[in-house]
N, C-alpha and C positions, 0 to 999 in steps of 0.2 A: 690335186692336194691331197695329202694323207691326213686323215681325220681319225679320231678315235672311236673306238666302239664301245657301247654299252650293252650288255646282253639284256633283253627283256623279252624272255622267251615262256611261253604257257608249257612247254612240255619238250624236253631235250635230254640226249645223253651227256651226262656230267662226269668229267674227269678232272682230278686235281691233284698236283704233286706236292707232297710234304716231304722235305728234305733237308738233312742236317747239313751245315757249312763244313763239318770235319767228319771224319770216319768214327762212328759210335756203335750203337747197338740197336737193332729193331726189335720192339717189344711186342709186335703182333704177328698173327700169320695171315696168309692169303686165304680170303674167303671171310674173315672175322667182320662182323657188324660193328661201327664204331660211331660215338656221338661226339660232339665238339669239345668236350673237355678231355677226351681219353689221350694220352699220350703214347703216339706211335713210335717215337725213336728217342734216344738220349745219348749224349756223348759227355765224356770228361774232358775238359779243356784246361791247360796249364794258365795259372793266373800271371806267372813271371817266367821268362826265360833268362837263364844265365850262363854266360860264356866261361869255359875253364881252361885256362893255358896249362895243360899238364906237362907239356914240353918245357915250359920255362920255369915252372915249378921244381922240376926234376933237374933242371939244368941239362938236360939231353938234347939231341936232334929230334925232329918229328919221327924218324926211322927208327931211332933207338928206343923212343918212348912206347911205340906200339907193343914192343916185347915184354914192357914192364907192366902193361895193364892187366889187373886182376877182376875186373868189372866189365860187364859188356852192355851193348845198346838193350834198352828196355828193362834192365835192371832197376829195382826200386832200392834207393838209398836212404839211409837215417844220417843225421849230422854225426861226423866223425868216422864214418866208415871209410875204410881204406879203399881208394879207386886205383892207384897205382904204387908198384914198390920197385926200387932197385938197389943194389948193394945187398951184401951178406952180413957182414961183421957190423958194421953201423949203416943199415938202410936207409935211404931216404923214402919219404913216404908222401903220397898225396892224399889229403882226406877231403870227403865232401863237407863243404862249410855249411850246408844245410840240409834238410830234408829234400827228395826230389826223386826224379826219373831221368835215367839217360836216355836222350833223344837221340842224339849222334854222335860220331867220332869222327874226325878227318884231320890228318898231318898235325897231329899232337893237340889239336883243339876239340873239347868236349862241350857239348851242349845240355845242359841240365835243365828240366822243367821243374819249377817248385810250386807247390800248392794246386789245386785243381777246383773248377767249378763245374757244375752240373748245368747243360744245356738240353732242353726238351724241345720237342716239336709234337704239337697237337693236333688232332684231326681236323677241328675247326668247322665240322660238317656232319651231318648225318648220312652214312652211306656203308660202303663195305670195301674192305682191301682187294683191289684188283690185282696189283703186282707187288712183289716187294723189290726194292732197290736195295742190294745187301750192303750192309754196313751204313747207309745213309738214310733210308727212309721207305716211303710207300707210294704208289699211285692208288688214289681211292675213287671210287665210282658211286653213282646214283642215277636216278630218272627222275625228272620233274620238272619244275619252273625255276628259273634263275631270273633275279633282279639283281643287276649290279648299280651301285650307288657312287655317290659323288665324295663322300668322307665317313670316316668311321672314329671311334674312340679306342681302337686298338683290342677289343675283347672279343670273346666268342661265346655262344650259348646256344640254348634250344628252350623251345616252349611252345605254349598253345596260342594261335594268332587270334587277337581280338582288335577288330577295324572299327576305328571311331568314324562313323558316316558323318555325324554332326561337325567335324572339325574340317573338312575338305575345303570349303570355300571361306574358312575364317580361322583364325589361329586357334591352338588347343587351349580350353580353361580347365580348371579342376572340375567345374560341374560336368564336363563332357566325358570325364574319366569314368565315372560311375564306379561300381564295385570292381575292385582290382584283387588279384591273387596272385600267390607267389609263382607259379608256372606260367604266368601269361606273358606274351610279346604283344604289346600294344602298338598299333600302327595308326597313324593320323596325317594332319596337315603340318601347319607351320607351328613351331614351339618359339613363343616371344616372352615367356613367362616363367621365370626361375621358379615360382611357387608349384608349377606342374612337374618339374623334374625333382623338386622335394616330396612332392605327394608320392610319384613313383618310386622312389629311394625307400620312404618310409613303410610302402605295401612291399617292398622286396619283390619287385616283378623281376621278370626274366630278361626283358629286353624292350627296345623302344625303336620304332622305325618311323622317321620324319620326313615329310617332303621338303622342308627347310628349317634352318635354325638361325636364331638370333647370333650375331658375332659376339654380344656380350656374354652369352652364356657357354661359349666354348670351353672356358676353364673349368666351368661346374661341372659339364658333360665329361671331362676328362677325369674327373674325381670320382664319377658313379662307379659301383662295382659289377655293372651288367652292361652288356653291348648296347650301343647307340649307334645307329646308321642314319644318315642325311642322303636323301635320295637326288635332290635337286641344288644343293648349295646353300649359300647363306643369304638371309634376308627373309622376306615373306612372299611365298608362292604357293598356289594350290597343287595338291597331288595330282600328277599326271592320270589322265581318265584311264589308259590302257594299263598302268599299273595297279589303280584302284580297282579294275575289273578283276586283275588276277588276285589281288588280296581278297575281293568278296567273296570270290567262287571257292576260296580255301579257309574262309572264316571257321576257327574252332579245329583247324587242322595243326599237327605239330611241324613247326618249321625249325630252321637253323639259321643264326646270325653269324657271319664273320665279319666284324668291323675293323678288319686290317687297314693300314694306311695304303694309298694308292701307290703301286711301283710302276713307275712308267717304263722301266727297261724289260720287264717280264710280264706286264699286263694285269699283274694281281690286284684285284680292286675290293672295296668292301661289297659284300653281297647277301642276299637272302636265298636261301635254297629250301623250296617245298617240294618235299619227296612226294611222288604219285607212281603209280604202275602203268597209267594206260593213257593215251593221248595220241596226236598226230605228232611226230617227231620233227622238230625244226633243227637243223644243223647249227652247233656254234660257230661263230665266226672267229676270226682272229681278235687280237685286241687293238689292232690298227689296220686300216686298209686305205686304198686310194678311192676318192669320193667317186661314184660314177651315176649316170643317168639310171634311173630306177631303184635306186638306193631308198631304204625307208629310214627317214631319219628323224631325229628331235630336235627343236629349235632350244638353244639353251640361253638366249638373251633377248632382249626387245620386248615389243607389244605381244609377240605371239611365243613368249617363252613357254616351254613345256608341251607345245602342240606337236602332234605327229603330222608327217606328211610324206611325200614321194618326190625324189627329185627328178623333174622333168626336163632340165635343161641346165648345163655348166656354163657359165660366161668367164673363161679364164682371163681375158683381157680386164684389167683393173677397172671397177665400177666405182663412181663416187657415192658415199652413202652420207646421210642426214649430217653425221658428226664430222665430215670432211675428208674423212680416212679414204683412201684409194685402195682396193682390194679385190681378189677374185670372188666372184658371187654365184649364188645359183638360183634358178627359179623353182620353189617348191610348191606342190599342189596339198595344201591342207585337207584334212578329213572333211572340212566345210565345203571344200571344191573350190574355195579362193585361193588364188595363186599369190605368192608373194615374193620378192627378192631379197635374199639375205646372205651375209658373208658368209663364205664356206667355213671360216673360222669358227663362225657360231653354230654350227651343225655337229651332231654325233649319229654315227650310225647305230640304229636299233636292230640288235641281233635277234 
């Protein structure tokens, strides 16, 4: 069975592509250091496309029309500018109906782009520019820890990591937050109380990392001005111990958050990146792989949710579970050495 991969690596070579959907301008150079909010590329895209029937307007055939054009593709026009003209004594004119830019011309038909909007691509991480993708974007690189997540509110940023140890086995309360600073990213357990989010907003922190989030608070989180990452989904679950260990070992380090939506087509996920220079490199896996014996996995539902283990056997023939569902299963040996049978659908490979 093909399952998702969630990166939870203490040290790896990190590469991320930041690319425009349309040709534009790259604003950085190879080797430059970048931070999450830095714009690395931008493009101007038309607000509206207008088709102009030049041949009909001049009452000519497409072949005759081409000889009458006095403007070319890529010309910038103002409303009223003459695009084509035929005749001498009483010339027939075709004028631009609005301001715009000529995009193309073919067989008497002209495409005019009217109005433009700027789209930008930001770095969304701390790193450096490894390669330039001409007109489109960059490949960024860094070294350090990567922790991918279940959900994010679409923002990015960086700050100094503050770990709330007291919240690991119970929901976060305001008293656990302690003194907060504008440059802090706070990491803790479950958030079930909107007052906690209000306190973080009032203290203008730089980001929030949660084990889980109450579904009642999704709308409130989406209105916050800083990135929020939810590691394990919605509800009330404790922070996985392997992830807590990584956070604890990097307390007070500067980290970056990219709380982007999950993209199941290219594997982009919300993620925490903790830059550092040294360690034993673990190769990043792809974003999806075939489940195999020996894979390190995390259980994502049931009584053993968030526990880590290793697949010791795959049971491809359908197995009956307590809820009556029949599906392929796996035998997973947990870190406690207990062996459990779980649905393969309830596993993610930990990179």
